[in-house]
C-alpha positions as a printed NumPy array, in Angstrom:
array([[ -0.015,   0.28 ,   0.005],
       [  1.181,   3.446,  -0.766],
       [  0.114,   6.854,   0.663],
       [  1.573,   9.053,  -2.111],
       [ -0.449,   9.175,  -5.421],
       [  1.987,   7.651,  -7.855],
       [  2.712,   9.761, -11.298],
       [  2.155,   6.688, -13.322],
       [  0.283,   3.374, -12.91 ],
       [  2.597,   0.621, -11.605],
       [  3.805,  -1.953, -14.26 ],
       [  1.125,  -4.463, -14.978],
       [ -1.535,  -2.741, -12.628],
       [ -4.989,  -3.153, -14.532],
       [ -7.   ,  -2.636, -11.048],
       [ -6.747,  -0.192,  -8.052],
       [ -8.645,   0.445,  -4.759],
       [ -8.685,   4.091,  -3.664],
       [ -9.497,   5.276,  -0.528],
       [-11.327,   8.204,   0.782],
       [ -7.902,   9.121,   2.693],
       [ -6.126,   9.237,  -0.513],
       [ -4.296,   5.62 ,  -0.206],
       [ -4.008,   3.564,  -3.44 ],
       [ -3.44 ,   0.275,  -3.574],
       [ -2.652,  -1.191,  -7.023],
       [ -3.538,  -4.842,  -8.133],
       [ -4.574,  -6.576, -11.41 ],
       [ -8.022,  -6.191, -12.087],
       [-10.592,  -9.007, -13.161],
       [-14.581,  -9.613, -13.895],
       [-15.956,  -6.305, -14.981],
       [-14.461,  -3.072, -16.101],
       [-15.462,   0.264, -14.393],
       [-15.58 ,   1.556, -11.081],
       [-17.729,   1.097,  -7.601],
       [-17.876,   3.251,  -4.392],
       [-18.899,   1.515,  -1.06 ],
       [-17.75 ,   0.497,   2.194],
       [-14.583,  -1.683,   2.524],
       [-14.76 ,  -4.968,   4.858],
       [-13.199,  -8.247,   5.088],
       [-14.525, -11.631,   5.686],
       [-12.695, -14.423,   7.093],
       [-14.41 , -17.508,   5.224],
       [-12.187, -20.175,   3.504],
       [-15.027, -21.185,   1.332],
       [-18.341, -20.062,   0.066],
       [-17.331, -16.941,  -2.069],
       [-20.223, -17.385,  -4.214],
       [-22.708, -16.867,  -1.735],
       [-20.943, -14.061,  -0.111],
       [-21.089, -12.03 ,  -2.998],
       [-24.676, -12.608,  -3.779],
       [-25.965, -12.129,  -0.018],
       [-27.948,  -9.11 ,  -0.239],
       [-26.607,  -8.134,   3.264],
       [-23.09 ,  -7.114,   1.372],
       [-25.098,  -4.338,  -0.627],
       [-23.077,  -1.321,  -0.422],
       [-19.929,  -2.821,   0.325],
       [-16.688,  -4.128,  -0.967],
       [-15.461,  -7.614,   0.248],
       [-11.453,  -7.956,   1.251],
       [-11.217, -11.982,   1.312],
       [ -8.686, -12.932,   3.957],
       [ -8.168, -16.326,   2.481],
       [ -5.819, -16.22 ,  -0.239],
       [ -7.231, -18.822,  -2.69 ],
       [-10.419, -17.257,  -3.777],
       [-11.87 , -18.741,  -7.027],
       [ -9.604, -21.876,  -7.614],
       [-13.269, -23.752,  -7.511],
       [-15.164, -21.696, -10.283],
       [-18.704, -20.952,  -9.911],
       [-22.14 , -22.661, -10.343],
       [-26.091, -21.883, -10.632],
       [-26.661, -23.385,  -7.102],
       [-24.288, -21.428,  -4.56 ],
       [-25.846, -18.311,  -4.73 ],
       [-28.281, -16.626,  -2.36 ],
       [-30.044, -14.589,  -4.415],
       [-30.319, -13.992,  -8.265],
       [-27.547, -11.136,  -8.62 ],
       [-24.382, -10.166,  -6.583],
       [-25.103,  -7.634,  -4.183],
       [-21.452,  -7.022,  -3.096],
       [-20.05 ,  -4.274,  -5.138],
       [-16.817,  -6.164,  -5.675],
       [-14.027,  -8.437,  -4.76 ],
       [-10.314,  -7.874,  -2.984],
       [ -8.079, -11.027,  -3.195],
       [ -4.4  , -12.295,  -2.592],
       [ -3.872, -14.669,  -5.252],
       [ -4.345, -14.225,  -9.005],
       [ -7.407, -16.392,  -9.719],
       [ -6.325, -19.821, -11.427],
       [ -8.342, -22.026, -13.671],
       [-11.199, -23.738, -11.756],
       [-10.693, -27.569, -10.397],
       [-14.247, -28.668,  -9.04 ],
       [-16.369, -31.045, -10.468],
       [-19.365, -28.73 ,  -9.632],
       [-17.694, -25.914, -11.52 ],
       [-19.637, -24.49 , -14.805],
       [-18.227, -21.338, -14.919],
       [-14.659, -19.176, -14.365],
       [-15.041, -16.643, -11.551],
       [-13.548, -14.239, -13.628],
       [-16.076, -14.974, -16.429],
       [-19.031, -15.036, -13.743],
       [-18.148, -11.542, -12.438],
       [-17.929,  -9.938, -15.984],
       [-21.5  , -11.363, -16.821],
       [-22.689, -10.087, -12.981],
       [-21.083,  -6.833, -13.508],
       [-19.045,  -6.915, -10.529],
       [-15.216,  -6.01 , -10.212],
       [-12.306,  -7.859,  -9.063],
       [ -9.131,  -6.942,  -7.756],
       [ -6.205,  -9.413,  -7.199],
       [ -2.51 ,  -9.426,  -6.047],
       [ -3.223,  -7.281,  -3.188],
       [ -1.631,  -7.562,   0.055],
       [ -4.718,  -8.647,   1.886],
       [ -3.256,  -9.045,   5.875],
       [ -2.075,  -5.839,   5.129],
       [ -5.521,  -4.309,   4.401],
       [ -7.181,  -6.12 ,   6.89 ],
       [ -4.944,  -4.991,   9.692],
       [ -5.624,  -1.461,   8.607],
       [ -9.51 ,  -2.232,   8.586],
       [ -8.736,  -3.805,  12.036],
       [ -7.294,  -0.663,  13.498],
       [ -8.867,   2.308,  11.912],
       [-12.409,   0.845,  10.722],
       [-13.851,   0.011,   7.676],
       [-13.05 ,   2.73 ,   5.043],
       [-14.975,   4.097,   2.192],
       [-13.468,   3.107,  -1.11 ],
       [-13.739,   2.723,  -4.453],
       [-12.843,  -0.56 ,  -6.566],
       [-11.792,   0.183, -10.255],
       [-10.544,  -2.289, -12.836],
       [ -9.426,  -0.644, -16.629],
       [ -7.735,  -3.018, -18.812],
       [ -5.723,  -0.482, -20.409],
       [ -4.284,   0.556, -17.059],
       [ -5.689,   3.932, -17.501],
       [ -7.425,   5.868, -14.508],
       [ -8.617,   9.158, -13.429],
       [ -7.428,   8.903, -10.06 ],
       [ -8.708,  12.219,  -9.2  ],
       [-12.041,  11.333, -10.148],
       [-11.892,   8.493,  -8.058],
       [-10.656,   9.971,  -5.281],
       [-13.84 ,  12.161,  -5.485],
       [-16.082,   9.479,  -5.483],
       [-14.645,   7.775,  -2.456],
       [-14.872,  11.22 ,  -0.472],
       [-18.324,  12.028,  -1.482],
       [-19.655,   8.533,  -0.451],
       [-21.856,   9.144,   2.423],
       [-21.207,   5.849,   4.185],
       [-23.483,   3.098,   5.362],
       [-24.621,   4.853,   8.534],
       [-28.072,   6.361,   8.02 ],
       [-28.622,   4.634,   4.96 ],
       [-31.334,   2.197,   3.973],
       [-30.677,  -0.392,   1.721],
       [-33.336,  -2.929,   2.488],
       [-35.816,  -1.459,   0.297],
       [-33.425,  -1.58 ,  -2.592],
       [-32.678,  -5.391,  -2.32 ],
       [-35.912,  -6.607,  -1.448],
       [-38.754,  -8.099,  -3.774],
       [-41.715,  -5.835,  -5.36 ],
       [-44.345,  -8.708,  -5.039],
       [-44.771, -11.302,  -2.737],
       [-44.312, -14.727,  -3.449],
       [-44.506, -18.07 ,  -2.098],
       [-41.465, -19.987,  -1.471],
       [-40.882, -23.844,  -2.454],
       [-37.64 , -25.913,  -2.038],
       [-35.334, -26.897,   0.732],
       [-31.393, -27.271,   0.999],
       [-29.238, -28.568,  -1.408],
       [-27.888, -32.469,  -1.33 ],
       [-25.141, -33.666,  -3.209],
       [-26.112, -35.534,  -6.19 ],
       [-29.764, -34.407,  -5.876],
       [-30.011, -30.615,  -5.992],
       [-32.283, -28.625,  -4.039],
       [-34.761, -30.631,  -2.16 ],
       [-38.398, -30.491,  -3.368],
       [-41.385, -29.474,  -1.455],
       [-44.438, -32.168,  -1.17 ],
       [-47.021, -29.73 ,  -2.419],
       [-49.699, -31.975,  -1.236],
       [-48.868, -31.52 ,   2.21 ],
       [-47.873, -27.787,   2.014],
       [-51.26 , -26.42 ,   2.979],
       [-50.995, -28.332,   6.345],
       [-47.753, -26.893,   7.435],
       [-47.468, -24.078,   9.633],
       [-47.569, -21.007,   7.707],
       [-44.523, -18.66 ,   7.982],
       [-44.568, -15.004,   6.371],
       [-41.242, -13.847,   5.82 ],
       [-40.394, -10.118,   5.463],
       [-37.621,  -9.691,   2.9  ],
       [-35.104,  -7.101,   4.096],
       [-32.647,  -8.771,   1.861],
       [-33.059, -12.235,   2.535],
       [-30.43 , -15.101,   1.702],
       [-32.186, -17.918,  -0.111],
       [-31.14 , -20.517,   2.574],
       [-32.815, -19.154,   5.186],
       [-36.529, -19.882,   3.313],
       [-34.861, -23.452,   2.691],
       [-34.352, -24.175,   6.011],
       [-37.867, -22.912,   7.228],
       [-39.384, -25.549,   4.648],
       [-36.897, -28.285,   5.59 ],
       [-37.855, -27.59 ,   9.276],
       [-41.298, -28.35 ,   8.448],
       [-42.818, -24.908,   7.311],
       [-44.494, -23.097,   4.633],
       [-43.348, -19.962,   3.646],
       [-44.612, -16.815,   1.639],
       [-42.308, -13.929,   1.323],
       [-43.377, -10.23 ,   1.442],
       [-41.526,  -6.958,   0.879],
       [-39.575,  -4.883,   3.141],
       [-42.143,  -2.449,   3.028],
       [-44.947,  -4.674,   3.598],
       [-47.649,  -3.196,   6.055],
       [-49.397,  -4.921,   8.852],
       [-52.557,  -5.444,   6.827],
       [-50.362,  -6.691,   4.165],
       [-48.355,  -9.196,   6.258],
       [-51.606, -10.57 ,   8.433],
       [-53.73 , -11.013,   5.156],
       [-51.699, -14.175,   4.558],
       [-52.958, -15.461,   7.559],
       [-49.352, -16.302,   9.29 ],
       [-48.764, -18.914,  12.159],
       [-45.393, -16.989,  12.426],
       [-43.764, -14.148,  11.027],
       [-39.926, -14.003,  10.151],
       [-37.638, -11.068,  10.019],
       [-34.664, -11.567,   7.648],
       [-31.253, -10.388,   7.454],
       [-30.569,  -7.257,   5.093],
       [-28.35 ,  -4.555,   4.313],
       [-27.608,  -0.497,   5.661],
       [-28.79 ,   0.823,   8.877],
       [-31.259,  -0.904,  11.021],
       [-32.353,   2.58 ,  12.218],
       [-33.073,   3.776,   9.043],
       [-34.802,   1.063,   7.517],
       [-36.434,   0.804,  11.198],
       [-38.098,   4.132,  10.133],
       [-40.713,   1.923,   8.311],
       [-40.231,  -1.429,   9.586],
       [-40.221,  -1.062,  13.602],
       [-44.064,   0.603,  13.731],
       [-45.209,  -2.955,  11.749],
       [-42.673,  -5.272,  14.162],
       [-44.173,  -3.396,  17.258],
       [-47.831,  -4.599,  15.808],
       [-46.717,  -8.012,  14.745],
       [-45.391,  -8.448,  18.359],
       [-49.018,  -7.197,  19.683],
       [-50.485, -10.503,  17.791],
       [-48.752, -12.81 ,  20.241],
       [-47.705, -14.693,  17.328],
       [-44.001, -16.127,  16.95 ],
       [-41.562, -14.017,  15.722],
       [-37.89 , -15.102,  14.71 ],
       [-35.337, -12.437,  13.48 ],
       [-31.907, -12.888,  11.8  ],
       [-29.025, -10.127,  11.448],
       [-31.167,  -7.164,  10.422],
       [-34.237,  -9.135,  11.663],
       [-32.928,  -9.157,  15.002],
       [-31.634,  -5.591,  14.978],
       [-35.073,  -4.522,  13.637],
       [-36.601,  -6.44 ,  16.805],
       [-34.391,  -4.996,  19.257],
       [-35.307,  -1.305,  17.959],
       [-39.14 ,  -2.242,  17.934],
       [-38.805,  -3.293,  21.734],
       [-37.274,   0.001,  22.91 ],
       [-33.391,  -1.092,  22.455],
       [-30.866,   0.739,  20.432],
       [-28.231,  -0.054,  17.541],
       [-24.798,   1.272,  16.998],
       [-22.46 ,   0.944,  13.892],
       [-19.656,  -1.526,  14.653],
       [-15.815,  -0.352,  14.267],
       [-14.873,  -3.218,  11.697],
       [-18.139,  -5.676,  11.948],
       [-18.327,  -9.185,  12.257],
       [-18.026, -10.903,   8.768],
       [-16.41 , -14.813,   8.489],
       [-17.915, -18.389,   8.795],
       [-16.146, -18.891,  12.31 ],
       [-17.24 , -16.67 ,  15.241],
       [-18.019, -18.235,  18.501],
       [-21.27 , -17.413,  20.197],
       [-21.479, -18.612,  23.981],
       [-25.552, -19.706,  24.568],
       [-26.244, -18.59 ,  27.739],
       [-28.932, -20.617,  28.974],
       [-26.495, -23.725,  29.085],
       [-22.744, -22.455,  28.231],
       [-22.785, -24.154,  25.163],
       [-20.578, -22.55 ,  22.502],
       [-21.826, -22.578,  18.732],
       [-19.499, -21.804,  15.995],
       [-21.733, -19.661,  13.571],
       [-21.466, -17.449,  10.371],
       [-21.685, -13.708,  10.632],
       [-22.261, -11.019,   8.713],
       [-23.1  ,  -7.697,  10.191],
       [-21.492,  -4.099,  10.711],
       [-24.401,  -2.758,  13.176],
       [-24.969,  -4.17 ,  16.358],
       [-27.756,  -4.217,  19.139],
       [-26.613,  -2.332,  22.337],
       [-27.163,  -4.527,  25.352],
       [-27.525,  -1.815,  27.857],
       [-30.448,  -0.358,  25.751],
       [-32.611,  -3.469,  26.167],
       [-35.797,  -3.187,  28.555],
       [-36.29 ,  -4.909,  31.599],
       [-37.977,  -8.32 ,  30.721],
       [-35.979,  -8.674,  27.66 ],
       [-33.11 , -11.634,  28.232],
       [-30.09 , -11.544,  26.214],
       [-29.725, -15.274,  25.066],
       [-26.229, -14.969,  23.335],
       [-23.201, -13.176,  23.212],
       [-20.027, -12.857,  20.738],
       [-16.929, -14.62 ,  22.436],
       [-14.599, -12.594,  20.106],
       [-15.626,  -9.174,  21.608],
       [-18.345,  -9.821,  23.793],
       [-21.094,  -8.136,  21.944],
       [-24.725,  -9.097,  21.895],
       [-25.673, -11.722,  19.363],
       [-29.123, -12.934,  20.375],
       [-32.57 , -11.85 ,  22.715],
       [-35.817, -12.981,  23.393],
       [-38.863, -11.177,  24.697],
       [-40.467, -12.521,  28.394],
       [-42.704, -14.459,  27.159],
       [-40.556, -16.382,  24.789],
       [-42.61 , -15.947,  21.504],
       [-40.308, -13.409,  19.847],
       [-36.664, -14.28 ,  19.737],
       [-33.559, -13.248,  17.483],
       [-29.816, -14.023,  16.772],
       [-27.341, -11.775,  15.159],
       [-25.561, -14.445,  13.276],
       [-26.924, -16.626,  10.682],
       [-28.01 , -20.148,  11.64 ],
       [-28.517, -20.895,   8.018],
       [-24.59 , -20.359,   7.126],
       [-24.307, -20.891,   3.503],
       [-21.354, -20.474,   3.75 ],
       [-20.286, -21.676,   7.431],
       [-20.973, -24.377,  10.516],
       [-24.431, -26.089,  11.103],
       [-24.19 , -25.632,  14.918],
       [-27.364, -23.609,  14.869],
       [-29.812, -25.191,  12.773],
       [-32.026, -26.174,  15.716],
       [-33.152, -22.484,  16.102],
       [-35.338, -23.063,  12.467],
       [-36.897, -26.048,  14.446],
       [-37.537, -24.007,  17.744],
       [-39.404, -21.401,  15.556],
       [-41.478, -24.165,  13.635],
       [-41.937, -25.911,  16.49 ],
       [-43.675, -22.872,  18.616],
       [-46.219, -22.464,  15.648],
       [-47.214, -26.241,  16.253]])
């Protein structure tokens, strides 16, 4: 990394990361050409780069992968969490090699080109990660030009002008436009995605999921746990949701500042709580539930993003290894009397779960559906479906 603006592009450089403080980090571009501005974060997972890139929670972010070998297994049509990537770009250490995996159908470079997302390789990702840990997640621009020609001054203006994620509602941007019924369960080797038995669907407990930027694997695990799932947009009203006659309500993950999304989401969640129906939230859904019961959220210094985060379950002291992806957290001291903290992060002690006094509503900050990550916490889906009978 270099703080001074070079007079010329380094030999072989076709990509650059321009941070808002003027730092230039040169590398080799791949994927789509162009420029994108957002928050630069890091992710510690060793697998699942397709799931990470397509996770709607990464809207507005440029992902630095700490694992050096990203792209070696190629891409396929199954390992995605949304129809398009929502992360703006990826930063990796090693140059992407030819795929070596029997499930691969397309090179990562070709997939990124087709999806309009930028990649930057040959970066000292350890140094960049240490910087983020020390100074926080910066705003920056990732740019790729095959001819090596960049207007650095324009890119720097773009980075400085971007307002950052705090105060930004992105859930409405990544959510669906119209409600629909979900079908299909988890993926199995040699079989693909588990199909739903349509004959038995109507007898299953009915979950209405509010899509603030949901990962598909959440819905798959709800189906696998025995529910039928209807999905509604982030801006759905209380009456819209209740018109589906839910047995339970799910609050999904999603991007952006929960306080900004809460302007329209929290009043709806508060009314849903009054119905007494079981309610389960994940990630942004956890934060919105906390806001709805009187808590507060705060922007984190660097956030939690990885597939190896230890979380302590306070009810019995068990430790779950979890997948996390969040840049905001619930302030435990803001939770009202009677609300129980159920899980805490063993990395920094931050809140990782809560439930209301009657136990009818609960949420976790981490991702029990993983994708990628461990499956220690799948029992939460079974608990939620079991609450609905």
